[in-house]
C-alpha positions in Angstrom: 23.6 52.6 -1.4 27.1 51.2 -2.8 26.8 47.6 -4.8 29.5 46.7 -1.9 26.6 47.9 0.6 23.9 46.0 -0.7 25.8 42.6 -1.4 24.3 39.9 0.9 26.4 39.1 4.1 28.1 35.7 3.8 29.2 34.0 6.9 32.6 33.2 7.2 33.3 29.2 6.9 30.1 28.6 5.0 29.5 25.1 5.0 27.0 22.4 4.1 25.7 22.3 7.8 25.2 25.7 7.1 22.6 25.6 4.4 20.1 23.0 6.2 22.1 19.6 5.0 23.6 17.7 7.8 25.7 15.2 6.4 27.2 13.6 10.0 23.5 13.2 11.1 22.8 11.1 7.4 25.6 9.4 8.7 24.1 8.4 11.7 20.9 7.6 10.6 22.5 5.3 7.6 24.4 3.0 11.1 20.9 3.2 12.8 18.8 1.7 9.8 21.4 -1.0 9.0 20.5 -3.6 11.0 17.0 -3.4 9.8 18.1 -3.4 6.1 20.1 -7.0 7.1 16.7 -8.7 8.8 14.6 -7.9 5.7 16.8 -10.1 3.4 16.7 -12.7 0.8 19.5 -15.7 0.1 19.9 -14.0 -3.7 21.0 -10.5 -2.2 24.6 -10.2 -3.0 26.6 -7.6 -1.0 25.2 -5.2 1.8 24.1 -2.1 2.5 25.9 1.1 1.7 26.6 0.8 -2.0 25.8 2.9 -4.9 23.4 0.3 -6.3 22.2 -3.2 -5.0 22.7 -6.5 -6.5 20.1 -9.0 -6.6 20.9 -12.7 -8.2 17.7 -14.1 -9.7 18.1 -17.5 -8.6 16.1 -20.8 -8.6 15.8 -22.3 -12.4 12.8 -20.1 -14.1 11.7 -21.1 -17.5 10.9 -17.8 -19.0 10.7 -15.1 -15.5 9.3 -11.8 -16.4 10.3 -9.1 -13.7 7.5 -7.0 -12.6 8.1 -3.2 -10.8 5.6 -1.0 -9.3 6.3 1.9 -7.6 4.3 4.0 -5.0 3.6 6.1 -1.5 1.8 6.8 0.9 -0.1 9.3 0.6 -1.4 11.6 3.1 -1.5 9.2 5.8 1.7 10.4 5.9 0.2 13.6 7.9 -1.2 11.7 10.7 2.0 9.7 11.5 4.0 13.4 11.9 0.9 14.8 13.8 1.3 12.1 16.1 5.1 11.9 15.9 4.7 7.9 15.6 6.9 7.1 12.1 7.2 3.1 12.9 4.4 1.6 10.7 3.9 3.8 7.6 6.9 2.0 6.7 4.7 -1.1 6.2 1.7 0.7 4.7 4.5 1.7 2.1 5.2 -1.9 1.5 1.8 -3.2 1.0 1.1 -0.4 -1.2 4.3 -1.9 -3.4 4.3 -5.5 -3.2 0.6 -5.9 -3.6 0.3 -4.4 -6.6 3.3 -6.3 -7.7 1.1 -9.8 -6.7 -2.0 -8.7 -8.6 -0.2 -10.4 -11.8 1.0 -13.5 -10.0 4.7 -12.1 -9.4 6.7 -12.9 -5.9 8.3 -9.9 -4.6 11.9 -9.9 -4.6 13.1 -6.6 -3.1 12.0 -3.2 -2.7 13.8 0.3 -2.5 12.8 3.0 -0.7 13.1 6.9 -1.1 12.3 9.1 2.4 12.7 13.0 1.3 12.4 15.1 4.7 12.9 18.6 5.5 15.7 17.6 8.6 17.2 14.6 8.8 16.9 13.5 12.7 18.7 10.2 12.7 16.0 8.9 15.1 12.8 9.3 12.6 14.6 7.8 10.0 15.2 4.9 11.8 11.7 4.1 12.9 10.4 4.9 9.3 13.1 2.0 8.0 12.6 -0.5 10.9 8.6 -0.2 9.5 9.7 -0.6 6.1 12.1 -3.8 7.1 9.0 -5.2 9.3 6.9 -5.0 5.9 9.4 -6.3 3.7 9.7 -8.8 6.1 5.8 -10.0 6.5 5.9 -9.6 2.1 9.1 -12.1 1.5 11.3 -9.8 0.1 14.3 -8.1 0.6 15.0 -4.1 1.6 17.8 -3.6 -1.2 18.5 -0.5 -0.3 17.2 3.2 -0.7 17.8 7.0 -0.2 17.3 9.5 2.3 17.3 13.1 0.9 17.6 16.3 3.4 15.7 19.1 1.6 16.0 22.0 3.9 14.3 25.3 3.0 12.0 22.9 0.5 10.2 21.1 3.1 9.6 22.3 7.0 11.3 20.4 9.5 9.5 17.1 10.7 7.8 16.6 7.5 8.9 13.9 5.0 7.7 12.0 2.2 8.2 8.5 1.4 8.1 6.2 -2.1 9.3 2.9 -3.2 9.8 0.5 -6.0 9.1 -3.1 -6.2 10.5 -6.0 -8.2 9.2 -9.2 -8.2 9.1 -12.1 -10.9 6.4 -14.6 -12.5 6.5 -17.3 -15.1 5.8 -15.9 -18.2 3.0 -18.9 -19.0 1.8 -18.3 -15.5 1.0 -14.4 -15.8 -2.5 -14.0 -14.0 -4.7 -11.5 -16.0 -8.1 -10.6 -17.3 -7.9 -12.9 -20.3 -8.0 -15.6 -18.1 -11.4 -14.6 -16.4 -14.7 -16.4 -17.4 -18.4 -16.0 -16.9 -19.4 -18.2 -13.9 -15.9 -17.5 -11.8 -16.4 -16.3 -8.3 -15.5 -13.1 -6.8 -13.7 -13.9 -3.2 -13.0 -10.2 -1.1 -10.5 -10.3 1.2 -10.8 -7.9 4.2 -9.0 -4.7 4.8 -7.6 -4.0 8.4 -9.5 -0.4 8.0 -8.7 2.8 5.5 -5.1 1.2 4.2 -3.6 3.8 2.9 -5.9 5.7 0.7 -8.7 8.5 1.2 -7.0 10.4 3.6 -7.4 13.8 2.2 -11.0 13.1 2.9 -10.8 11.6 6.0 -8.8 14.0 7.2 -11.0 16.9 6.0 -14.0 15.3 7.6 -12.7 14.2 10.9 -10.2 16.5 11.6 -10.5 19.9 9.9 -14.3 20.3 9.7 -15.3 17.7 12.5 -12.5 19.2 15.0 -11.8 15.6 16.5 -9.0 14.8 18.3 -6.3 11.9 17.2 -5.5 11.1 20.6 -9.3 11.2 21.6 -11.1 7.7 22.4 -13.5 7.2 20.2 -16.6 5.1 21.2 -17.3 3.8 18.2 -13.8 2.3 17.3 -13.2 1.0 20.6 -9.9 3.0 20.6 -8.2 6.5 20.2 -8.6 8.5 16.9 -5.0 8.5 15.7 -4.5 4.9 16.2 -7.6 3.9 14.2 -5.9 6.4 11.5 -2.3 5.0 11.7 -3.2 0.9 11.6 -1.5 -0.6 9.1 -2.7 -1.7 5.3 -2.6 -5.5 5.3 0.1 -7.3 3.5 -1.7 -9.8 1.2 1.4 -10.8 -0.8 1.7 -14.2 0.8 -1.3 -15.1 0.8 -1.8 -14.4 -2.9 1.0 -16.7 -3.5 -0.4 -19.3 -1.5 -3.6 -18.9 -2.7 -2.2 -19.3 -6.1 -0.5 -22.6 -5.2 -3.4 -24.6 -4.1 -6.4 -23.0 -6.4 -7.2 -22.1 -9.7 -7.0 -18.3 -9.4 -8.1 -16.2 -12.4 -6.2 -12.5 -11.3 -6.3 -10.8 -8.4 -7.4 -6.8 -7.9 -6.0 -4.7 -5.6 -8.4 -2.4 -4.2 -6.7 1.2 -3.8 -7.6 4.8 -4.3 -10.6 4.5 -6.5 -12.8 1.8 -4.6 -13.7 -1.8 -5.0 -15.4 -1.3 -8.2 -13.2 0.7 -10.4 -9.8 -1.4 -9.4 -11.6 -4.5 -10.1 -13.4 -3.3 -13.4 -9.3 -3.1 -14.4 -8.7 -6.6 -14.3 -11.9 -7.6 -16.0 -12.0 -8.5 -20.1 -14.6 -6.9 -22.0 -18.0 -8.6 -22.2 -18.2 -9.8 -18.3 -19.9 -8.2 -15.7 -18.9 -8.4 -11.7 -22.0 -8.0 -9.7 -20.6 -7.7 -6.3 -23.3 -8.0 -3.2 -23.0 -5.0 -0.6 -25.1 -7.4 2.2 -22.3 -10.0 2.0 -20.1 -7.3 4.3 -20.5 -4.6 6.9 -17.8 -2.4 6.6 -15.6 -1.1 9.9 -17.2 1.6 12.0 -14.6 4.2 10.6 -15.9 4.1 7.5 -19.7 4.6 8.8 -17.9 7.8 11.0 -16.8 9.2 8.1 -19.9 8.8 5.9 -22.0 10.3 8.8 -19.6 12.5 10.3 -19.3 14.3 6.5 -22.2 13.7 5.0 -20.5 11.9 2.1 -22.8 10.0 0.3 -22.6 6.2 -0.5 -20.9 6.9 -3.7 -18.4 9.2 -3.1 -17.4 6.6 -0.1 -17.2 3.4 -2.3 -15.1 5.3 -5.3 -12.8 6.6 -2.2 -12.2 4.2 0.1 -11.9 0.3 0.1 -15.2 0.1 2.5 -13.6 -3.1 3.9 -12.3 -4.6 0.8 -8.4 -4.8 0.2 -7.8 -7.4 -2.2 -10.2 -9.7 -4.6 -9.3 -12.7 -6.1 -11.3 -14.3 -9.0 -11.1 -17.9 -9.1 -12.6 -20.9 -11.0 -16.3 -21.6 -9.2 -15.1 -25.4 -8.6 -12.0 -24.0 -6.4 -14.4 -21.9 -4.6 -14.2 -24.0 -1.2 -10.7 -24.7 -1.6 -9.5 -21.1 -2.1 -11.7 -19.7 0.9 -10.2 -22.7 3.2 -6.5 -21.7 2.0 -7.5 -18.1 3.3 -9.0 -19.1 6.5 -6.0 -21.0 7.2 -4.0 -17.8 6.9 -6.4 -15.9 9.2 -7.5 -13.5 6.4 -10.8 -12.7 6.7 -13.2 -13.6 3.5 -16.2 -14.4 2.1 -17.7 -14.5 -1.6 -18.3 -11.2 -2.7 -19.9 -12.4 -5.9 -19.8 -13.7 -9.7 -18.9 -13.1 -13.1 -21.5 -12.9 -15.3 -21.9 -12.3 -19.3 -23.0 -8.6 -20.1 -21.5 -5.6 -19.4 -19.8 -3.2 -21.9 -19.4 -4.3 -25.4 -17.0 -7.4 -26.3 -14.7 -5.3 -28.3 -14.3 -3.2 -25.2 -10.8 -3.8 -23.5 -12.1 -3.6 -19.7 -15.5 -5.2 -18.7 -17.4 -3.6 -15.5 -17.7 -4.1 -11.7 -20.8 -3.2 -10.0 -22.5 -3.2 -6.3 -25.6 -4.0 -5.8 -27.8 -4.2 -2.5 -27.3 -2.5 0.7 -24.8 -3.4 3.6 -26.0 -4.2 6.6 -26.0 -1.6 9.7 -24.1 1.0 7.7 
């Protein structure tokens, strides 16, 4: 066979579209998402969507502003959204994961930029994703300053996508919340989660779908809704609630409960020489956690290091401000309770971090 015979056949009029990238679909997607970006804004935004970079004027008479930045994604919760063809809530999860990391240090979220990688651009799907991101930004009080949608034919299957985002916030240098502020005697207040949030889905999917053969569209009596509705329940966004709490009470710091569970995430914001004792008896986890534990025979220790177990955010406050802090959260319709206290002990005082440990048993779990 000659080299000419073995050469690949090149179609006439080769194009980017023939290679799998549809520029026209991308432009149509931009048209559809523009209204969502416009409603998720702040007065400091300069210009609009479509430029090479987003502009944001830092106003407000700050004394010594520090910029805080956080990047995150949603993980394999995306697989549930894609399986159900429901893409309008996953963006709220993305915003929550980013802005609630920012607020831990006391930073007010200012703006967010998203990144969507997709096998094939379907403008209507992109619009649904971005509508959820815009909803989350509005709820968090930050602007959607722009982003990028990248079509990856040959690398990702049609219908598959991944999303991530970077958010930027601001806090005065002398108002940064950190472990240095925490003292023995401080009180740990829990803020209830809306469900699994956006962590532990690889285990949840393995237990419920792969091993348990449960139907995402099937009604589950323990949950009083379909499994898919439960698994796609949006992550609660605490940013504005936390900022309101800082304005009204002496908050030492926050801990955003994500991958690693309650104890590990709280330990990250504790100074050496202290221990946070957290009472399991102070709350009862939502039914979804018991469902996963029982169906998969997942030990309590594994559940607690994988899932939030019903606690999405934690505030450590001065003991004299406990009642005030709880009143602020209750007024904002945030389920909250005293989770435990900070005590001397734990690791050696020279250690960089303290220890958080759960004691007792959950009721009805």
